[in-house]
N, CA and C atoms of all chains as a GROMACS GRO file, in nm:
protein
  612
    1UNK      N    1   0.083  -0.120   0.000
    1UNK     CA    2   0.000   0.000   0.000
    1UNK      C    3   0.088   0.126   0.000
    2UNK      N    4   0.056   0.219  -0.087
    2UNK     CA    5   0.134   0.344  -0.088
    2UNK      C    6   0.105   0.429   0.037
    3UNK      N    7   0.198   0.515   0.069
    3UNK     CA    8   0.187   0.600   0.188
    3UNK      C    9   0.217   0.745   0.149
    4UNK      N   10   0.138   0.837   0.201
    4UNK     CA   11   0.163   0.978   0.173
    4UNK      C   12   0.282   1.028   0.255
    5UNK      N   13   0.348   1.128   0.198
    5UNK     CA   14   0.471   1.182   0.257
    5UNK      C   15   0.456   1.223   0.404
    6UNK      N   16   0.350   1.296   0.444
    6UNK     CA   17   0.343   1.339   0.585
    6UNK      C   18   0.348   1.222   0.685
    7UNK      N   19   0.289   1.108   0.647
    7UNK     CA   20   0.291   0.992   0.739
    7UNK      C   21   0.432   0.935   0.750
    8UNK      N   22   0.502   0.932   0.638
    8UNK     CA   23   0.642   0.884   0.641
    8UNK      C   24   0.727   0.978   0.727
    9UNK      N   25   0.707   1.108   0.706
    9UNK     CA   26   0.785   1.207   0.782
    9UNK      C   27   0.761   1.191   0.932
   10UNK      N   28   0.633   1.175   0.969
   10UNK     CA   29   0.597   1.159   1.111
   10UNK      C   30   0.662   1.033   1.169
   11UNK      N   31   0.657   0.925   1.092
   11UNK     CA   32   0.713   0.798   1.140
   11UNK      C   33   0.866   0.808   1.156
   12UNK      N   34   0.931   0.871   1.061
   12UNK     CA   35   1.076   0.886   1.070
   12UNK      C   36   1.113   0.969   1.192
   13UNK      N   37   1.036   1.076   1.216
   13UNK     CA   38   1.065   1.159   1.333
   13UNK      C   39   1.045   1.081   1.462
   14UNK      N   40   0.942   0.994   1.464
   14UNK     CA   41   0.921   0.908   1.581
   14UNK      C   42   1.045   0.824   1.612
   15UNK      N   43   1.112   0.783   1.504
   15UNK     CA   44   1.230   0.698   1.518
   15UNK      C   45   1.358   0.779   1.537
   16UNK      N   46   1.342   0.911   1.548
   16UNK     CA   47   1.458   0.997   1.572
   16UNK      C   48   1.542   1.021   1.448
   17UNK      N   49   1.480   1.001   1.331
   17UNK     CA   50   1.554   1.017   1.205
   17UNK      C   51   1.518   1.152   1.143
   18UNK      N   52   1.622   1.226   1.106
   18UNK     CA   53   1.602   1.362   1.055
   18UNK      C   54   1.569   1.364   0.906
   19UNK      N   55   1.489   1.462   0.871
   19UNK     CA   56   1.462   1.488   0.729
   19UNK      C   57   1.515   1.626   0.699
   20UNK      N   58   1.606   1.633   0.606
   20UNK     CA   59   1.665   1.762   0.570
   20UNK      C   60   1.589   1.818   0.451
   21UNK      N   61   1.484   1.893   0.480
   21UNK     CA   62   1.393   1.935   0.373
   21UNK      C   63   1.448   2.048   0.289
   22UNK      N   64   1.554   2.112   0.336
   22UNK     CA   65   1.612   2.220   0.256
   22UNK      C   66   1.744   2.180   0.195
   23UNK      N   67   1.767   2.049   0.188
   23UNK     CA   68   1.898   2.003   0.144
   23UNK      C   69   1.917   2.016  -0.007
   24UNK      N   70   1.812   2.010  -0.080
   24UNK     CA   71   1.827   2.012  -0.225
   24UNK      C   72   1.736   2.112  -0.291
   25UNK      N   73   1.774   2.152  -0.409
   25UNK     CA   74   1.689   2.242  -0.485
   25UNK      C   75   1.597   2.161  -0.576
   26UNK      N   76   1.618   2.032  -0.581
   26UNK     CA   77   1.542   1.947  -0.671
   26UNK      C   78   1.419   1.889  -0.605
   27UNK      N   79   1.386   1.768  -0.645
   27UNK     CA   80   1.260   1.706  -0.602
   27UNK      C   81   1.281   1.602  -0.493
   28UNK      N   82   1.392   1.609  -0.423
   28UNK     CA   83   1.418   1.512  -0.316
   28UNK      C   84   1.460   1.582  -0.187
   29UNK      N   85   1.428   1.518  -0.075
   29UNK     CA   86   1.484   1.559   0.053
   29UNK      C   87   1.575   1.446   0.102
   30UNK      N   88   1.662   1.479   0.196
   30UNK     CA   89   1.758   1.380   0.246
   30UNK      C   90   1.713   1.328   0.381
   31UNK      N   91   1.716   1.197   0.395
   31UNK     CA   92   1.688   1.130   0.522
   31UNK      C   93   1.824   1.094   0.583
   32UNK      N   94   1.848   1.138   0.705
   32UNK     CA   95   1.979   1.115   0.767
   32UNK      C   96   1.956   1.068   0.911
   33UNK      N   97   1.997   0.946   0.941
   33UNK     CA   98   1.973   0.894   1.077
   33UNK      C   99   2.086   0.930   1.174
   34UNK      N  100   2.187   1.002   1.124
   34UNK     CA  101   2.297   1.043   1.211
   34UNK      C  102   2.391   0.929   1.248
   35UNK      N  103   2.366   0.811   1.190
   35UNK     CA  104   2.452   0.695   1.219
   35UNK      C  105   2.522   0.647   1.092
   36UNK      N  106   2.526   0.735   0.994
   36UNK     CA  107   2.596   0.698   0.871
   36UNK      C  108   2.505   0.649   0.760
   37UNK      N  109   2.375   0.642   0.788
   37UNK     CA  110   2.280   0.602   0.685
   37UNK      C  111   2.213   0.727   0.628
   38UNK      N  112   2.236   0.751   0.500
   38UNK     CA  113   2.177   0.868   0.434
   38UNK      C  114   2.104   0.818   0.310
   39UNK      N  115   1.984   0.869   0.288
   39UNK     CA  116   1.902   0.822   0.175
   39UNK      C  117   1.820   0.939   0.125
   40UNK      N  118   1.762   0.924   0.007
   40UNK     CA  119   1.680   1.032  -0.048
   40UNK      C  120   1.533   0.992  -0.048
   41UNK      N  121   1.448   1.092  -0.042
   41UNK     CA  122   1.304   1.070  -0.042
   41UNK      C  123   1.243   1.159  -0.152
   42UNK      N  124   1.174   1.099  -0.249
   42UNK     CA  125   1.118   1.178  -0.359
   42UNK      C  126   0.998   1.260  -0.314
   43UNK      N  127   0.996   1.386  -0.357
   43UNK     CA  128   0.886   1.476  -0.320
   43UNK      C  129   0.836   1.550  -0.444
   44UNK      N  130   0.819   1.477  -0.551
   44UNK     CA  131   0.786   1.541  -0.678
   44UNK      C  132   0.645   1.597  -0.682
   45UNK      N  133   0.559   1.555  -0.588
   45UNK     CA  134   0.426   1.614  -0.577
   45UNK      C  135   0.409   1.686  -0.443
   46UNK      N  136   0.519   1.732  -0.390
   46UNK     CA  137   0.515   1.807  -0.264
   46UNK      C  138   0.460   1.723  -0.149
   47UNK      N  139   0.384   1.788  -0.062
   47UNK     CA  140   0.329   1.720   0.055
   47UNK      C  141   0.229   1.610   0.017
   48UNK      N  142   0.178   1.618  -0.105
   48UNK     CA  143   0.080   1.519  -0.150
   48UNK      C  144   0.144   1.395  -0.212
   49UNK      N  145   0.276   1.393  -0.215
   49UNK     CA  146   0.344   1.280  -0.279
   49UNK      C  147   0.306   1.148  -0.212
   50UNK      N  148   0.263   1.052  -0.295
   50UNK     CA  149   0.237   0.917  -0.245
   50UNK      C  150   0.358   0.831  -0.277
   51UNK      N  151   0.405   0.759  -0.178
   51UNK     CA  152   0.526   0.679  -0.196
   51UNK      C  153   0.489   0.531  -0.203
   52UNK      N  154   0.540   0.468  -0.306
   52UNK     CA  155   0.512   0.326  -0.328
   52UNK      C  156   0.570   0.241  -0.216
   53UNK      N  157   0.507   0.128  -0.194
   53UNK     CA  158   0.560   0.033  -0.096
   53UNK      C  159   0.701  -0.013  -0.137
   54UNK      N  160   0.728  -0.016  -0.265
   54UNK     CA  161   0.863  -0.050  -0.313
   54UNK      C  162   0.964   0.049  -0.257
   55UNK      N  163   0.927   0.178  -0.255
   55UNK     CA  164   1.016   0.279  -0.200
   55UNK      C  165   1.033   0.259  -0.049
   56UNK      N  166   0.921   0.235   0.021
   56UNK     CA  167   0.927   0.222   0.167
   56UNK      C  168   1.018   0.105   0.207
   57UNK      N  169   1.008  -0.005   0.134
   57UNK     CA  170   1.095  -0.120   0.164
   57UNK      C  171   1.243  -0.084   0.142
   58UNK      N  172   1.269  -0.011   0.034
   58UNK     CA  173   1.408   0.028   0.005
   58UNK      C  174   1.460   0.124   0.113
   59UNK      N  175   1.374   0.215   0.156
   59UNK     CA  176   1.411   0.308   0.263
   59UNK      C  177   1.451   0.230   0.389
   60UNK      N  178   1.370   0.130   0.424
   60UNK     CA  179   1.400   0.050   0.544
   60UNK      C  180   1.531  -0.027   0.529
   61UNK      N  181   1.556  -0.079   0.409
   61UNK     CA  182   1.685  -0.149   0.387
   61UNK      C  183   1.801  -0.052   0.404
   62UNK      N  184   1.786   0.068   0.349
   62UNK     CA  185   1.895   0.166   0.355
   62UNK      C  186   1.924   0.209   0.499
   63UNK      N  187   1.817   0.224   0.578
   63UNK     CA  188   1.834   0.270   0.716
   63UNK      C  189   1.856   0.153   0.814
   64UNK      N  190   1.851   0.032   0.759
   64UNK     CA  191   1.867  -0.090   0.841
   64UNK      C  192   1.766  -0.093   0.954
   65UNK      N  193   1.640  -0.066   0.919
   65UNK     CA  194   1.532  -0.080   1.017
   65UNK      C  195   1.433  -0.184   0.965
   66UNK      N  196   1.364  -0.248   1.056
   66UNK     CA  197   1.272  -0.355   1.019
   66UNK      C  198   1.149  -0.297   0.948
   67UNK      N  199   1.122  -0.350   0.832
   67UNK     CA  200   1.010  -0.299   0.751
   67UNK      C  201   0.878  -0.310   0.824
   68UNK      N  202   0.852  -0.425   0.883
   68UNK     CA  203   0.722  -0.446   0.947
   68UNK      C  204   0.704  -0.353   1.068
   69UNK      N  205   0.811  -0.335   1.143
   69UNK     CA  206   0.806  -0.243   1.257
   69UNK      C  207   0.777  -0.101   1.209
   70UNK      N  208   0.842  -0.065   1.100
   70UNK     CA  209   0.821   0.069   1.044
   70UNK      C  210   0.675   0.086   1.000
   71UNK      N  211   0.624  -0.014   0.928
   71UNK     CA  212   0.487  -0.006   0.876
   71UNK      C  213   0.385  -0.007   0.989
   72UNK      N  214   0.410  -0.087   1.090
   72UNK     CA  215   0.315  -0.096   1.202
   72UNK      C  216   0.298   0.039   1.272
   73UNK      N  217   0.401   0.121   1.268
   73UNK     CA  218   0.394   0.250   1.336
   73UNK      C  219   0.339   0.363   1.252
   74UNK      N  220   0.306   0.334   1.127
   74UNK     CA  221   0.255   0.440   1.040
   74UNK      C  222   0.114   0.482   1.076
   75UNK      N  223   6.383  -0.270  -1.659
   75UNK     CA  224   6.326  -0.148  -1.605
   75UNK      C  225   6.172  -0.158  -1.617
   76UNK      N  226   6.106  -0.136  -1.506
   76UNK     CA  227   5.961  -0.147  -1.510
   76UNK      C  228   5.897  -0.008  -1.511
   77UNK      N  229   5.781  -0.002  -1.568
   77UNK     CA  230   5.708   0.124  -1.577
   77UNK      C  231   5.575   0.109  -1.505
   78UNK      N  232   5.547   0.200  -1.414
   78UNK     CA  233   5.420   0.195  -1.342
   78UNK      C  234   5.311   0.264  -1.426
   79UNK      N  235   5.203   0.197  -1.439
   79UNK     CA  236   5.092   0.254  -1.515
   79UNK      C  237   4.970   0.260  -1.425
   80UNK      N  238   4.912   0.377  -1.414
   80UNK     CA  239   4.790   0.390  -1.333
   80UNK      C  240   4.669   0.388  -1.427
   81UNK      N  241   4.580   0.298  -1.398
   81UNK     CA  242   4.462   0.285  -1.482
   81UNK      C  243   4.338   0.316  -1.401
   82UNK      N  244   4.256   0.400  -1.452
   82UNK     CA  245   4.128   0.429  -1.386
   82UNK      C  246   4.015   0.376  -1.473
   83UNK      N  247   3.934   0.292  -1.414
   83UNK     CA  248   3.820   0.237  -1.488
   83UNK      C  249   3.692   0.296  -1.432
   84UNK      N  250   3.616   0.358  -1.516
   84UNK     CA  251   3.487   0.414  -1.473
   84UNK      C  252   3.375   0.336  -1.540
   85UNK      N  253   3.271   0.313  -1.465
   85UNK     CA  254   3.156   0.244  -1.525
   85UNK      C  255   3.028   0.312  -1.481
   86UNK      N  256   2.927   0.310  -1.564
   86UNK     CA  257   2.803   0.378  -1.525
   86UNK      C  258   2.728   0.300  -1.418
   87UNK      N  259   2.653   0.373  -1.338
   87UNK     CA  260   2.561   0.309  -1.245
   87UNK      C  261   2.434   0.278  -1.325
   88UNK      N  262   2.385   0.156  -1.311
   88UNK     CA  263   2.269   0.114  -1.389
   88UNK      C  264   2.141   0.128  -1.309
   89UNK      N  265   2.038   0.173  -1.377
   89UNK     CA  266   1.909   0.184  -1.312
   89UNK      C  267   1.803   0.112  -1.395
   90UNK      N  268   1.709   0.050  -1.326
   90UNK     CA  269   1.599  -0.017  -1.393
   90UNK      C  270   1.471   0.061  -1.364
   91UNK      N  271   1.396   0.088  -1.469
   91UNK     CA  272   1.270   0.160  -1.456
   91UNK      C  273   1.157   0.060  -1.473
   92UNK      N  274   1.062   0.060  -1.382
   92UNK     CA  275   0.947  -0.030  -1.395
   92UNK      C  276   0.823   0.034  -1.333
   93UNK      N  277   0.704  -0.011  -1.375
   93UNK     CA  278   0.582   0.051  -1.320
   93UNK      C  279   0.565   0.020  -1.172
   94UNK      N  280   0.523   0.121  -1.095
   94UNK     CA  281   0.497   0.099  -0.952
   94UNK      C  282   0.379   0.003  -0.940
   95UNK      N  283   0.395  -0.106  -0.866
   95UNK     CA  284   0.288  -0.206  -0.859
   95UNK      C  285   0.165  -0.158  -0.782
   96UNK      N  286   0.180  -0.056  -0.700
   96UNK     CA  287   0.070  -0.013  -0.613
   96UNK      C  288   0.027   0.132  -0.638
   97UNK      N  289   0.083   0.196  -0.740
   97UNK     CA  290   0.047   0.336  -0.769
   97UNK      C  291   0.028   0.353  -0.919
   98UNK      N  292  -0.094   0.365  -0.962
   98UNK     CA  293  -0.121   0.380  -1.104
   98UNK      C  294  -0.058   0.509  -1.157
   99UNK      N  295   0.009   0.497  -1.271
   99UNK     CA  296   0.069   0.615  -1.333
   99UNK      C  297   0.204   0.654  -1.278
  100UNK      N  298   0.255   0.578  -1.182
  100UNK     CA  299   0.386   0.608  -1.126
  100UNK      C  300   0.487   0.503  -1.172
  101UNK      N  301   0.609   0.547  -1.195
  101UNK     CA  302   0.717   0.458  -1.238
  101UNK      C  303   0.829   0.464  -1.135
  102UNK      N  304   0.884   0.347  -1.107
  102UNK     CA  305   0.994   0.337  -1.011
  102UNK      C  306   1.126   0.340  -1.088
  103UNK      N  307   1.222   0.413  -1.037
  103UNK     CA  308   1.361   0.404  -1.084
  103UNK      C  309   1.441   0.340  -0.972
  104UNK      N  310   1.508   0.228  -1.002
  104UNK     CA  311   1.575   0.149  -0.899
  104UNK      C  312   1.722   0.131  -0.936
  105UNK      N  313   1.811   0.179  -0.854
  105UNK     CA  314   1.955   0.166  -0.880
  105UNK      C  315   2.002   0.024  -0.851
  106UNK      N  316   2.061  -0.040  -0.951
  106UNK     CA  317   2.105  -0.178  -0.932
  106UNK      C  318   2.222  -0.188  -0.834
  107UNK      N  319   2.318  -0.097  -0.848
  107UNK     CA  320   2.437  -0.104  -0.762
  107UNK      C  321   2.420  -0.028  -0.631
  108UNK      N  322   2.317   0.056  -0.623
  108UNK     CA  323   2.301   0.142  -0.506
  108UNK      C  324   2.177   0.111  -0.422
  109UNK      N  325   2.080   0.040  -0.480
  109UNK     CA  326   1.949   0.015  -0.416
  109UNK      C  327   1.877   0.146  -0.383
  110UNK      N  328   1.914   0.252  -0.453
  110UNK     CA  329   1.840   0.378  -0.438
  110UNK      C  330   1.713   0.370  -0.521
  111UNK      N  331   1.601   0.405  -0.459
  111UNK     CA  332   1.471   0.398  -0.527
  111UNK      C  333   1.409   0.537  -0.527
  112UNK      N  334   1.354   0.576  -0.643
  112UNK     CA  335   1.277   0.698  -0.650
  112UNK      C  336   1.159   0.675  -0.744
  113UNK      N  337   1.077   0.775  -0.765
  113UNK     CA  338   0.956   0.760  -0.845
  113UNK      C  339   0.942   0.876  -0.943
  114UNK      N  340   0.864   0.853  -1.050
  114UNK     CA  341   0.833   0.959  -1.144
  114UNK      C  342   0.700   0.934  -1.211
  115UNK      N  343   0.653   1.034  -1.284
  115UNK     CA  344   0.521   1.025  -1.348
  115UNK      C  345   0.526   0.953  -1.483
  116UNK      N  346   0.644   0.923  -1.531
  116UNK     CA  347   0.664   0.851  -1.657
  116UNK      C  348   0.803   0.787  -1.648
  117UNK      N  349   0.834   0.696  -1.739
  117UNK     CA  350   0.971   0.640  -1.736
  117UNK      C  351   1.077   0.750  -1.749
  118UNK      N  352   1.054   0.846  -1.838
  118UNK     CA  353   1.152   0.953  -1.857
  118UNK      C  354   1.166   1.038  -1.731
  119UNK      N  355   1.051   1.065  -1.668
  119UNK     CA  356   1.054   1.144  -1.544
  119UNK      C  357   1.125   1.067  -1.432
  120UNK      N  358   1.103   0.935  -1.427
  120UNK     CA  359   1.168   0.854  -1.324
  120UNK      C  360   1.320   0.857  -1.341
  121UNK      N  361   1.367   0.856  -1.467
  121UNK     CA  362   1.512   0.865  -1.492
  121UNK      C  363   1.564   1.002  -1.446
  122UNK      N  364   1.488   1.107  -1.478
  122UNK     CA  365   1.527   1.241  -1.432
  122UNK      C  366   1.533   1.246  -1.280
  123UNK      N  367   1.433   1.183  -1.216
  123UNK     CA  368   1.427   1.181  -1.070
  123UNK      C  369   1.549   1.109  -1.011
  124UNK      N  370   1.592   1.002  -1.076
  124UNK     CA  371   1.711   0.932  -1.025
  124UNK      C  372   1.834   1.022  -1.035
  125UNK      N  373   1.845   1.096  -1.145
  125UNK     CA  374   1.956   1.191  -1.156
  125UNK      C  375   1.952   1.293  -1.043
  126UNK      N  376   1.831   1.340  -1.012
  126UNK     CA  377   1.815   1.439  -0.904
  126UNK      C  378   1.845   1.376  -0.767
  127UNK      N  379   1.801   1.251  -0.747
  127UNK     CA  380   1.827   1.182  -0.620
  127UNK      C  381   1.977   1.166  -0.598
  128UNK      N  382   2.047   1.123  -0.702
  128UNK     CA  383   2.191   1.103  -0.689
  128UNK      C  384   2.262   1.236  -0.663
  129UNK      N  385   2.222   1.338  -0.736
  129UNK     CA  386   2.284   1.469  -0.717
  129UNK      C  387   2.261   1.521  -0.575
  130UNK      N  388   2.137   1.506  -0.528
  130UNK     CA  389   2.103   1.552  -0.393
  130UNK      C  390   2.185   1.477  -0.289
  131UNK      N  391   2.194   1.345  -0.306
  131UNK     CA  392   2.267   1.262  -0.209
  131UNK      C  393   2.417   1.293  -0.211
  132UNK      N  394   2.473   1.305  -0.331
  132UNK     CA  395   2.616   1.333  -0.344
  132UNK      C  396   2.650   1.470  -0.286
  133UNK      N  397   2.565   1.568  -0.316
  133UNK     CA  398   2.590   1.704  -0.266
  133UNK      C  399   2.582   1.706  -0.114
  134UNK      N  400   2.478   1.644  -0.057
  134UNK     CA  401   2.460   1.641   0.088
  134UNK      C  402   2.579   1.574   0.156
  135UNK      N  403   2.617   1.457   0.106
  135UNK     CA  404   2.726   1.380   0.168
  135UNK      C  405   2.859   1.451   0.151
  136UNK      N  406   2.881   1.512   0.036
  136UNK     CA  407   3.008   1.581   0.012
  136UNK      C  408   3.025   1.700   0.105
  137UNK      N  409   2.917   1.775   0.123
  137UNK     CA  410   2.924   1.892   0.212
  137UNK      C  411   2.956   1.853   0.356
  138UNK      N  412   2.914   1.734   0.395
  138UNK     CA  413   2.937   1.689   0.532
  138UNK      C  414   3.052   1.589   0.543
  139UNK      N  415   3.123   1.572   0.434
  139UNK     CA  416   3.235   1.477   0.429
  139UNK      C  417   3.191   1.338   0.473
  140UNK      N  418   3.072   1.301   0.431
  140UNK     CA  419   3.021   1.168   0.463
  140UNK      C  420   3.057   1.073   0.348
  141UNK      N  421   3.161   0.998   0.367
  141UNK     CA  422   3.194   0.897   0.267
  141UNK      C  423   3.193   0.762   0.337
  142UNK      N  424   3.133   0.667   0.270
  142UNK     CA  425   3.125   0.533   0.328
  142UNK      C  426   3.257   0.460   0.320
  143UNK      N  427   3.253   0.335   0.359
  143UNK     CA  428   3.376   0.256   0.361
  143UNK      C  429   3.432   0.236   0.219
  144UNK      N  430   3.349   0.264   0.119
  144UNK     CA  431   3.395   0.250  -0.020
  144UNK      C  432   3.456   0.381  -0.073
  145UNK      N  433   3.458   0.484   0.013
  145UNK     CA  434   3.517   0.611  -0.027
  145UNK      C  435   3.432   0.693  -0.121
  146UNK      N  436   3.304   0.662  -0.126
  146UNK     CA  437   3.212   0.733  -0.214
  146UNK      C  438   3.107   0.807  -0.131
  147UNK      N  439   3.048   0.911  -0.189
  147UNK     CA  440   2.944   0.984  -0.115
  147UNK      C  441   2.808   0.916  -0.121
  148UNK      N  442   2.805   0.790  -0.156
  148UNK     CA  443   2.685   0.707  -0.150
  148UNK      C  444   2.732   0.564  -0.128
  149UNK      N  445   2.640   0.479  -0.093
  149UNK     CA  446   2.677   0.341  -0.061
  149UNK      C  447   2.651   0.252  -0.182
  150UNK      N  448   2.747   0.167  -0.214
  150UNK     CA  449   2.724   0.065  -0.316
  150UNK      C  450   2.661  -0.055  -0.245
  151UNK      N  451   2.533  -0.075  -0.271
  151UNK     CA  452   2.457  -0.182  -0.203
  151UNK      C  453   2.364  -0.242  -0.309
  152UNK      N  454   2.383  -0.366  -0.345
  152UNK     CA  455   2.305  -0.423  -0.455
  152UNK      C  456   2.155  -0.423  -0.426
  153UNK      N  457   2.079  -0.394  -0.530
  153UNK     CA  458   1.933  -0.404  -0.522
  153UNK      C  459   1.896  -0.552  -0.505
  154UNK      N  460   1.774  -0.580  -0.459
  154UNK     CA  461   1.731  -0.721  -0.448
  154UNK      C  462   1.742  -0.794  -0.582
  155UNK      N  463   1.764  -0.922  -0.572
  155UNK     CA  464   1.786  -1.005  -0.693
  155UNK      C  465   1.673  -0.990  -0.795
  156UNK      N  466   1.551  -0.976  -0.748
  156UNK     CA  467   1.436  -0.968  -0.839
  156UNK      C  468   1.447  -0.847  -0.934
  157UNK      N  469   1.513  -0.742  -0.887
  157UNK     CA  470   1.530  -0.624  -0.970
  157UNK      C  471   1.636  -0.651  -1.078
  158UNK      N  472   1.744  -0.717  -1.037
  158UNK     CA  473   1.848  -0.755  -1.135
  158UNK      C  474   1.787  -0.846  -1.243
  159UNK      N  475   1.696  -0.932  -1.202
  159UNK     CA  476   1.636  -1.026  -1.297
  159UNK      C  477   1.563  -0.954  -1.411
  160UNK      N  478   1.521  -0.832  -1.387
  160UNK     CA  479   1.445  -0.758  -1.490
  160UNK      C  480   1.532  -0.718  -1.609
  161UNK      N  481   1.663  -0.708  -1.588
  161UNK     CA  482   1.751  -0.656  -1.693
  161UNK      C  483   1.742  -0.738  -1.820
  162UNK      N  484   1.734  -0.870  -1.805
  162UNK     CA  485   1.732  -0.956  -1.922
  162UNK      C  486   1.618  -0.928  -2.016
  163UNK      N  487   1.509  -0.878  -1.962
  163UNK     CA  488   1.391  -0.853  -2.046
  163UNK      C  489   1.367  -0.704  -2.069
  164UNK      N  490   1.461  -0.621  -2.023
  164UNK     CA  491   1.439  -0.476  -2.032
  164UNK      C  492   1.502  -0.418  -2.157
  165UNK      N  493   1.454  -0.302  -2.193
  165UNK     CA  494   1.508  -0.231  -2.309
  165UNK      C  495   1.607  -0.127  -2.260
  166UNK      N  496   1.734  -0.137  -2.303
  166UNK     CA  497   1.828  -0.031  -2.264
  166UNK      C  498   1.784   0.102  -2.326
  167UNK      N  499   1.780   0.204  -2.247
  167UNK     CA  500   1.733   0.331  -2.302
  167UNK      C  501   1.846   0.432  -2.312
  168UNK      N  502   1.969   0.386  -2.294
  168UNK     CA  503   2.083   0.473  -2.320
  168UNK      C  504   2.126   0.556  -2.201
  169UNK      N  505   2.234   0.628  -2.223
  169UNK     CA  506   2.292   0.712  -2.120
  169UNK      C  507   2.218   0.844  -2.121
  170UNK      N  508   2.136   0.866  -2.021
  170UNK     CA  509   2.050   0.984  -2.025
  170UNK      C  510   2.084   1.082  -1.914
  171UNK      N  511   2.096   1.031  -1.794
  171UNK     CA  512   2.115   1.121  -1.680
  171UNK      C  513   2.259   1.117  -1.630
  172UNK      N  514   2.300   1.218  -1.566
  172UNK     CA  515   2.434   1.223  -1.509
  172UNK      C  516   2.426   1.296  -1.375
  173UNK      N  517   2.478   1.234  -1.271
  173UNK     CA  518   2.480   1.297  -1.139
  173UNK      C  519   2.617   1.358  -1.118
  174UNK      N  520   2.621   1.480  -1.071
  174UNK     CA  521   2.748   1.552  -1.059
  174UNK      C  522   2.762   1.611  -0.920
  175UNK      N  523   2.884   1.609  -0.870
  175UNK     CA  524   2.911   1.672  -0.741
  175UNK      C  525   2.907   1.823  -0.756
  176UNK      N  526   2.833   1.890  -0.667
  176UNK     CA  527   2.825   2.035  -0.675
  176UNK      C  528   2.951   2.099  -0.616
  177UNK      N  529   3.001   2.040  -0.511
  177UNK     CA  530   3.124   2.092  -0.448
  177UNK      C  531   3.223   1.976  -0.442
  178UNK      N  532   3.322   1.979  -0.525
  178UNK     CA  533   3.416   1.868  -0.530
  178UNK      C  534   3.501   1.866  -0.404
  179UNK      N  535   3.465   1.784  -0.310
  179UNK     CA  536   3.540   1.780  -0.184
  179UNK      C  537   3.597   1.641  -0.158
  180UNK      N  538   3.580   1.554  -0.254
  180UNK     CA  539   3.636   1.420  -0.238
  180UNK      C  540   3.763   1.412  -0.322
  181UNK      N  541   3.873   1.417  -0.252
  181UNK     CA  542   4.002   1.426  -0.320
  181UNK      C  543   4.023   1.303  -0.408
  182UNK      N  544   4.053   1.330  -0.532
  182UNK     CA  545   4.085   1.222  -0.623
  182UNK      C  546   3.967   1.144  -0.674
  183UNK      N  547   3.851   1.174  -0.625
  183UNK     CA  548   3.732   1.100  -0.668
  183UNK      C  549   3.676   1.156  -0.796
  184UNK      N  550   3.595   1.078  -0.863
  184UNK     CA  551   3.531   1.129  -0.983
  184UNK      C  552   3.431   1.237  -0.948
  185UNK      N  553   3.405   1.325  -1.042
  185UNK     CA  554   3.312   1.434  -1.015
  185UNK      C  555   3.173   1.406  -1.069
  186UNK      N  556   3.158   1.299  -1.143
  186UNK     CA  557   3.027   1.270  -1.200
  186UNK      C  558   3.011   1.120  -1.219
  187UNK      N  559   2.889   1.075  -1.207
  187UNK     CA  560   2.860   0.935  -1.229
  187UNK      C  561   2.751   0.924  -1.334
  188UNK      N  562   2.784   0.868  -1.451
  188UNK     CA  563   2.680   0.849  -1.551
  188UNK      C  564   2.584   0.739  -1.508
  189UNK      N  565   2.460   0.754  -1.548
  189UNK     CA  566   2.357   0.656  -1.516
  189UNK      C  567   2.310   0.591  -1.646
  190UNK      N  568   2.306   0.460  -1.647
  190UNK     CA  569   2.262   0.387  -1.766
  190UNK      C  570   2.131   0.318  -1.731
  191UNK      N  571   2.029   0.345  -1.810
  191UNK     CA  572   1.895   0.298  -1.769
  191UNK      C  573   1.839   0.188  -1.858
  192UNK      N  574   1.759   0.104  -1.797
  192UNK     CA  575   1.683   0.000  -1.865
  192UNK      C  576   1.537   0.020  -1.828
  193UNK      N  577   1.447   0.001  -1.923
  193UNK     CA  578   1.305   0.017  -1.894
  193UNK      C  579   1.235  -0.118  -1.909
  194UNK      N  580   1.163  -0.155  -1.805
  194UNK     CA  581   1.086  -0.279  -1.805
  194UNK      C  582   0.937  -0.244  -1.800
  195UNK      N  583   0.856  -0.320  -1.870
  195UNK     CA  584   0.711  -0.291  -1.866
  195UNK      C  585   0.641  -0.366  -1.754
  196UNK      N  586   0.717  -0.437  -1.672
  196UNK     CA  587   0.656  -0.506  -1.558
  196UNK      C  588   0.742  -0.489  -1.433
  197UNK      N  589   0.681  -0.495  -1.316
  197UNK     CA  590   0.759  -0.480  -1.192
  197UNK      C  591   0.832  -0.608  -1.156
  198UNK      N  592   0.928  -0.603  -1.064
  198UNK     CA  593   0.996  -0.724  -1.018
  198UNK      C  594   0.897  -0.821  -0.956
  199UNK      N  595   0.933  -0.946  -0.951
  199UNK     CA  596   0.842  -1.048  -0.898
  199UNK      C  597   0.807  -1.022  -0.752
  200UNK      N  598   0.898  -0.965  -0.674
  200UNK     CA  599   0.870  -0.945  -0.532
  200UNK      C  600   0.757  -0.844  -0.512
  201UNK      N  601   0.746  -0.753  -0.606
  201UNK     CA  602   0.645  -0.648  -0.591
  201UNK      C  603   0.504  -0.702  -0.602
  202UNK      N  604   0.489  -0.816  -0.663
  202UNK     CA  605   0.355  -0.874  -0.677
  202UNK      C  606   0.317  -0.960  -0.558
  203UNK      N  607   0.412  -0.987  -0.473
  203UNK     CA  608   0.387  -1.078  -0.361
  203UNK      C  609   0.337  -1.000  -0.240
  204UNK      N  610   0.212  -1.001  -0.219
  204UNK     CA  611   0.154  -0.940  -0.102
  204UNK      C  612   0.176  -0.795  -0.091
   0.00000   0.00000   0.00000
């Protein structure tokens, strides 16, 4: 199931993971957990961006967090 | 008498474009060597988005001197096998996007990484599973 950006942002903040929303001039923001894991998040439709489950799984792999735990907290 | 020769081999990072299994009208761009995933409104837009994702990541990491154990401003981490499997049936769409470092702060490192894309009309097998 796809997830809208604000829910992802809220969940990441719950986990203490920062979103650098002013990091780029393009269509992505940077997700940085402060532990050496840095990833990008597409925001091509702004706050209304819907993110595919394929993206969410890749995000979890990059941040080395459990996908199911992440999804359960959304 | 021997002669030392320094050889630098550069290769493009490959990306596979496929339709998002759960979002109509959205296309996924998936980095094979990086496992970086982004989305776009068309295959062409998804390729553009991958260029933007790489540029954003490289710029962010370079400014903070964040280089992984591979000495790059991003991590080389293979995508899941199901994504690699798509290459055999995909259409190479050529060298289209290029990610470039905005502030060259990685001594001796390359300043740009070309992206080579393949377009598949179906998603990886894992995407259909639940």
